[in-house]
N, C-alpha and C positions, 0 to 999 in steps of 0.2 A: 394841493396843486390844482389849479383850475383846468378843466377840460376845454378843448377848443370850442369857442362859441359861448362859453359861460361869461356872465357879466360880473364885474367887480361890484362891490357895494355902492361905490359912487356912480357907476353906470346904471345900476338898478334904480337909484334915486332919481337920476336924470331922466331915465326912461319913464318912470312913473309920472314925473312932472310934465314931460312932453305929452304923454298919453292923456293925462287929465286936462291939459290945455286944449288939445284937439277935441276931446269930448265936450268940454264946456262950450266951445265955440259952436259945435254942431248940434248941441242939445235942443235948442228951440226948433230947428227944422225937423229933427228926428221925432220930437213930440207932436209937432203939427202934422206929420205924415205927408203922404203924396196925394196929389189930385189924380184920380184914376179916370181915364177916358178910353173907351173902346177895348177891344180884345186883342189888339196887336196885329190883326190881319193886315196884310199888305207890306209888312216890314220883312225884309229879306235878310237872312242870316249871312254874316261874312263867311266866305268859303275858306276852309283851311288851306294852307299852302299845299300844292300838289307835289309832294316829294315823298320818296320812300322813307326818309327819316321821320317825317311827321306822321306817316301812317304807322310806322313802328312804335312811335311814342304813344299814339292813341291806343294801340294794342297793349303796350306795357301798362298804361294807366288803367285800362279796362280790367286787366288781370290783377292789378295791385290794389286798386281803390274800391271801396264800397260804391254802390250805385249813387248814394247821396253825395259822396265826395267827388265822384267822377262828374256828376252834373254840376257841382260847384266849380270844378276846373274848367268845364266847357263854358259855363256862364262867364267865368273870368276872361276867357278868350274873347267872347262877344262884347263884354263890358270894356275890355282893353281897347278893342278897335273903335268902339263908340267914343271913349274918352280921348282917343288919339285925334279924332275929328274936333272935339271940343277944345282940346289944348293945342291944336295945329302941330302935332308931332308926326314924324314919319319913321316909325319903328321898322326894323327888319321883320317882316311878317313871320318868317320861319322861326327866328329866335323868340319872338313873342309867343307864338303858338307852343313851341316846345316848353318854354318856361311856364306858361299857364297850365298846360296839360300835366306836367311833371312836378309842379311845385309842392304837392302834398304827399309825395310817395313815401315819406318817412314819418308822417304823423301817426302817433299811436304806437310807434315801435318801442320795444323794450329799451332799457338803458344801454347806452353804448359806452365802452370803456374810455374812448378818446374824444368823442364829440358830445357836447352837452347842450345842443340846440337842434330841434328837429328840422328847422329851416336850413341850417348849415349842413346837417346830415343829408337832407334831401338834395341840396345843391351839389354836394360831392357825388352823390349817386347819379344825378341827372347829367353832370359833366362827363362822368365815366361812360354813361349810356350813349351819349351823342358822339363822343370821341371813338368809342369802340365800333361805331358804325360809319366811320370815315369822315366825320365833320372836321372842319378846320379848328385849330386851337382858339382862334378868335371867337368862333361861334360857341365853342364850349365854355369859354370864359364869360361871354355875354349871358348865357343861360344860367351859369353858376352864380354870377353876381345878382341877377334879377331874383332868383329863388332865395339866395342867402339874405337879401335885404327886404324881402316882402313883408316881414313883420315889423319893420321899423315904425315907430309912432308917426313920424313925419315922412313925407314923400322923398325918396332918395333921388332928387332931380339931378344931382351931380354924377349919377352912376349910369346915365344913359336913358333913352326913351323907353327901352324894354323894362328896365327896373322900375321906373316911375309908373308905367302903365300897369304892370302886374301888381305892384303895391296898391295903387288906387283901386284897381278892379277887385282885388281880394278884399280890401277893406269895405268897398261898396257892397259886395255880396254878403259879407259877414255882419256888418253893422249899419249899412245904408248910407254911409258917407258918400256925398256927391251924387246920390241918386236923383236929387232934385234937378240936376243939370241935364238929365236925359229925358227925352219925351216919354210920357207915361205909356203911350202905345208901344213904344220900343221896349220898355221894361216888361210889359205884358207879353209881348212876342217872345222875348228871351225866356221868360218864366214858362210859357207854353211849350217851348222846345225842350227845356231842361228843368223839370219840375223841382220846386223847392221842398217838396214833401219830405219831412223827416230830417232835413239838413240842420236846422237850428239845434235840435236836441242832440243829434249825433256830434256836431261840431263842439257843442258845449261839453259833452262827455269827453271828447278828445282833448280839449284844452285842460280839463280837470286832470286827466291822465298826465298830460305834459307837465303841469305844475307839480305833480307828485314825483314823476320820474326824473325830470330835468328842472329842479327847483331854482336854478340860477340862470335859466335861459330867458330870452326875450319873451317867449310865449308865457312862461310862468309869471314873469313880472307884469305883463299885460293882464293876465288873469287876476292877479291880486290887486291890480289897480282899477278893477271894475268891468272887465270884459263881459262878464255874465250879464250885467245890466245893459251894456251896449248891445249885445246880441238880442236881448229881450225887447229893446226899443226899436229894433230894425223896422222901418216902415214898409219894407218889401214883404214882410210877413204879416202885415195887418190889412 
C-alpha cells in the first residue's frame, strides 16, 4: 500500500522523462554559466511582509533548519519576488513568504508511516503551523499547495502564482534554472545577503537521504534521474 505522496511506477517514469526534458533544454545555458558584473551593491532586498505570522514563520525556520537551508529558503523568497517581476505575476506576498521560508521544514526527517514525500510532509506541517496561528483556510491551502508542488519537474502554473514562483525559485537556487533571466548584480546581492557556502554539499546529502528513506517520492525520483549532476552544474556556484 502506497503512502501519501508516493509515486506509482508510471508516475515515476513520467517524472523522470519530464525532469530529463527540462535538464536537456537547460543544459547549454548551465554549462555556459553566468556573466558576472559587479558585487550587487545598490540592489535592495525585498522586505518580508510585516505580519506576526511571517515573523513567527521565520523564527520557526531558524529553529528548524540548518544555517545553509535557512539561507536557501531566504534566497528562494528573494528569487521568487524577482521572478514575479520577470513573469508579470502578482502573488500574495505573505503566502509566498510563508511558503518559501517553510518549504524545507521536513527535509531529512526520518521515515513517516503515512507520508512518503518530504515536500508533502512539509506542506502538511506548514499548513498546520499557519492555521494554528489564526490564518484563513485559504491562506493555509495556498501555502500547502505551493510547498507540496515545489519539487515538480515542470512549473505548476495551474496552481497559482505562489506555487509557480516557489517552484521556480527553488529550482533556480538548487540547479541554476532561469538564473540567466536575472541581472547578475542582483544575483550577487542575494548571494551576499544569504551565503551559498556549504549549501550544495548539504542539499546533495539531504537528497541522498530522501532517496534512501522515501524511495518512491518525487525527490527520490529526481535524484535517480540525475539531480546530483544538475546540482554540480549550477552556475551560481561557479
